[in-house]
VOBA-1610 file (N, C-alpha, C; in pm, whole numbers, padded with zeros to 5 digits, always signed):
BEGIN
Met+01188-04957-01429Met+01236-05094-01431Met+01145-05176-01522Ala+01203-05250-01614Ala+01128-05333-01708Ala+01085-05464-01642Ile+00966-05506-01676Ile+00914-05634-01626Ile+00944-05740-01731Lys+01007-05849-01687Lys+01039-05959-01778Lys+00923-06059-01776Leu+00857-06074-01889Leu+00750-06171-01901Leu+00809-06309-01930Pro+00745-06415-01882Pro+00797-06550-01910Pro+00785-06582-02058Thr+00879-06659-02108Thr+00868-06708-02246Thr+00755-06809-02253Glu+00715-06846-02374Glu+00608-06944-02390Glu+00643-07074-02319Leu+00768-07119-02330Leu+00810-07243-02266Leu+00807-07229-02114Glu+00854-07116-02063Glu+00856-07096-01918Glu+00716-07090-01859Ala+00619-07041-01937Ala+00482-07026-01889Ala+00404-07157-01890Met+00454-07259-01960Met+00384-07388-01968Met+00394-07463-01837Ala+00293-07542-01809Ala+00297-07629-01692Ala+00410-07729-01707Gln+00477-07759-01600Gln+00588-07854-01602Gln+00545-07981-01529Glu+00566-08092-01591Glu+00530-08222-01533Glu+00656-08307-01521Thr+00654-08399-01427Thr+00765-08494-01416Thr+00710-08633-01448Gly+00795-08718-01499Gly+00751-08851-01534Gly+00861-08953-01520Lys+00824-09077-01542Lys+00922-09187-01534Lys+00869-09305-01612Phe+00954-09403-01635Phe+00917-09529-01697Phe+00939-09641-01595Asn+00852-09742-01595Asn+00873-09855-01506Asn+00954-09963-01579Asn+00972-10077-01515Asn+01053-10185-01574Asn+00991-10242-01702Asn+00860-10222-01722Asn+00792-10269-01843Asn+00788-10161-01951Leu+00864-10052-01928Leu+00870-09936-02019Leu+00735-09868-02036Gln+00650-09874-01933Gln+00525-09799-01933Gln+00555-09659-01880Ala+00498-09558-01945Ala+00524-09420-01907Ala+00424-09373-01802Phe+00475-09305-01699Phe+00393-09249-01592Phe+00423-09100-01579Val+00322-09020-01546Val+00341-08878-01518Val+00280-08851-01381Gln+00345-08764-01303Gln+00295-08731-01170Gln+00195-08616-01180Ile+00079-08632-01118Ile-00028-08532-01116Ile-00038-08476-00975Glu-00059-08345-00964Glu-00078-08283-00834Glu-00214-08214-00831Leu-00296-08249-00731Leu-00427-08187-00714Leu-00412-08051-00646Thr-00517-07971-00649Thr-00511-07838-00588Thr-00488-07844-00437Asn-00521-07958-00373Asn-00496-07971-00229Asn-00353-08018-00198Gly-00272-08035-00304Gly-00132-08076-00286Gly-00109-08225-00294Ala-00215-08306-00294Ala-00200-08452-00306Ala-00145-08485-00444Thr-00055-08583-00451Thr+00004-08623-00578Thr-00013-08774-00600Phe-00012-08814-00727Phe-00018-08955-00763Phe+00041-08972-00901Asp+00086-09093-00933Asp+00142-09123-01064Asp+00033-09183-01152Cys+00022-09134-01276Cys-00076-09185-01372Cys-00004-09254-01486Leu-00053-09372-01523Leu-00003-09443-01639Leu-00056-09373-01764Leu+00033-09339-01856Leu-00009-09278-01982Leu-00049-09387-02078Asp-00172-09379-02127Asp-00227-09480-02216Asp-00257-09413-02350Thr-00217-09475-02459Thr-00238-09415-02591Thr-00385-09399-02625Gly-00472-09468-02556Gly-00616-09456-02578Gly-00682-09359-02482Phe-00606-09266-02425Phe-00657-09171-02325Phe-00782-09101-02375Asp-00888-09103-02295Asp-01015-09042-02334Asp-01053-08924-02244Gly-00959-08878-02160Gly-00987-08765-02073Gly-01016-08804-01930Ala-01023-08932-01900Ala-01052-08979-01765Ala-00926-09034-01700Leu-00916-09019-01570Leu-00806-09075-01492Leu-00861-09185-01403Val-00791-09296-01393Val-00828-09404-01303Val-00741-09391-01179Leu-00806-09370-01065Leu-00735-09347-00940Leu-00761-09462-00843Pro-00664-09490-00756Pro-00687-09592-00653Pro-00801-09550-00560Arg-00887-09646-00523Arg-00999-09614-00434Arg-00951-09549-00304Ser-00839-09595-00250Ser-00787-09537-00126Ser-00754-09389-00144Phe-00702-09352-00261Phe-00671-09212-00290Phe-00799-09130-00301Val-00900-09184-00370Val-01029-09116-00386Val-01091-09091-00249Gln-01092-09192-00164Gln-01151-09179-00031Gln-01074-09081+00056Ala-00941-09088+00053Ala-00858-09000+00137Ala-00872-08853+00096Asn-00903-08828-00032Asn-00914-08691-00081Asn-01059-08647-00100Leu-01152-08726-00044Leu-01294-08693-00044Leu-01348-08660-00183Ile-01307-08740-00282Ile-01354-08721-00420Ile-01487-08795-00434Leu-01590-08725-00481Leu-01725-08781-00493Leu-01735-08874-00613Ile-01781-08998-00590Ile-01803-09095-00697Ile-01947-09080-00744Val-01966-09063-00877Val-02100-09037-00931Val-02152-09148-01022Gly-02073-09250-01050Gly-02116-09359-01136Gly-02002-09452-01167Asp-02018-09535-01269Asp-01908-09622-01313Asp-01911-09636-01464Glu-01800-09684-01521Glu-01785-09696-01666Glu-01697-09818-01693Thr-01721-09885-01806Thr-01637-09997-01847Thr-01536-09947-01949Tyr-01410-09987-01932Tyr-01300-09942-02017Tyr-01227-10064-02075Thr-01163-10042-02191Thr-01075-10141-02250Thr-00938-10077-02262Ala-00838-10134-02194Ala-00701-10082-02198Ala-00637-10117-02333Ala-00527-10051-02365Ala-00459-10070-02493Ala-00424-10217-02520Glu-00391-10293-02415Glu-00353-10433-02435Glu-00474-10526-02440Gly-00595-10468-02430Gly-00715-10548-02445Gly-00786-10584-02316Asn-00728-10556-02200Asn-00792-10587-02073Asn-00915-10497-02056Val-01027-10557-02015Val-01151-10482-01990Val-01173-10474-01840Phe-01208-10354-01791Phe-01233-10337-01648Phe-01336-10227-01628Thr-01399-10229-01511Thr-01496-10128-01472Thr-01435-10042-01363Ala-01456-09911-01375Ala-01402-09817-01277Ala-01508-09715-01239Asp-01502-09668-01114Asp-01591-09562-01070Asp-01557-09431-01141Ile-01657-09345-01156Ile-01638-09213-01216Ile-01662-09108-01109Ala-01572-09013-01101Ala-01586-08902-01005Ala-01610-08774-01081
//
């Protein structure tokens, strides 16, 4: 019996997403513990995700510092780093 290997497309991770009323794009992320959350896709993405503090606390994610960020529209904010 031959084994069917997945095609390159079938082997890729599949993500779901949506747009809000302001046409901002969001993608759903799932952690290894099964917890999920929606992330805003920002064209200035630098590899970091900004998560709600309640989500970080509920999933026991360790906070190790903080960083100041500037969003694409110019808003500046400080966020904890895990």
